[in-house]
N, C-alpha and C positions, 0 to 999 in steps of 0.2 A: 504494500500500500504506500502511495506517495502523498505527502501532505505539504502544504504551504502555510506559513504563519503570517498573520497580519497583527502587528503590535501597535494597537491603537489606544489603549488605556494608559493613563499615567500611574504613578505610584510604584509598585513593586514589579511591574511587568518585566523590565529588563534585569534589574538587580536580582530578583528572586526567581521569577518563572523561567527566564532565559538563562541567567547566570548560575543558578543553583539547581535547576531541574533539567531543562532541555539540553543545555550545552554540555554538562558533565556526561549525560547519557550519550550524546553524539560522540564525544571524545572516547568513551568506553565502548562504543559500538553496540549499545543495548537500548537504543531509543524505541525500537519496535516499529518504526516506520521510516521510510526514506524521505528526508526533508529536501524538497526541490527549490524552495525559496522562502525568504523572510522579508517582509515589507515593514519598514519602520515609519511611524507617524509621530508628530508632535515632539515632545522632549525625549522620546525613545531614540530619536536620531542621534543624540549625544553619545550613545553607546558605541557608535562607529567612528568616533574621533580617534585620530592617530594617537597612540599611547594609552588609550583606555584598556584596562586589563581584559574586560569581557570582550570588547571589540577586537583586540589583537588575537585572542584565542578563537573567536568566531571566524575571523578572517582566515586563519590557518585551517580550521576544519572545513570551512566553505570551499577553500581551494582544493583540499584533498577529496571532498565528496561531491563537488560540482553544485554547490548550493548557491543560488542567486541571492545576493544581498542588495536590497534596493531601498533608498531613502525617498520619501515623498518629496518631490521637487520643491514645492512651496514651503514645506516644513523645514527642509534643509537650507533653502535660501534664506529664510527668516533667521536661522541660527548660524549663519555664516559657514555652513558646511557644503554649500554649492554656489556656483556662479553661472550666469547665463552664458551659453555658447553662441558664437556667430551662427546665424541661420536658425536659431530656435533651440529650445531645450536647455538643459543644465548639465554641468559637469561637477563631480565631487571636488571639494577643496578641504584639505586637512583631515582626510579620513584614512582609515586603515586600507590596506590593499584589497582590490577586488570589488569595491563598492560601485553601484550604479545609482543613478538619480533619475526619477521619472514619476509619471502619474499612472493611473490605472491602465490606460491603453498601452503604455510602455511595459507594465507588469505583464499584461496578457500576452503581448508579443514576445516578451522574453521567456515566458513559460510555455509558449505554444509548442515548442519541440519536445518538451518533457512536462506535460500538464499534470497537476496534482489530482488525486482522486478526491481529496477533501481540503477545504480551506478552513483553518482554525483562527478565530480572532481572539486575541488576548488583550 
């Protein structure tokens, strides 16, 4: 089974649910599902700042397992984690390696070749 996560609520979403539950399971290889993508909204985007311990670990495991890491373009831009590209869209700024920036159409396109069976919003 393939899943994608949408991290939209604030609070303990990144530090607890991702950092202490999902990420350790991915690292140990016992998560129970193949994660194909994680979309970050609002302040959850800060987890993917270069140097953030959770973000650095996530970047490494995402590269190993082919997990898409995407920041909401408007959320990232407001938090100085993205900047406009010539011709439209945004590029990540000051993030861990492998981060993409986009909106829902970009997420759909990026996951089209490896679509999830389920999308889980946390």
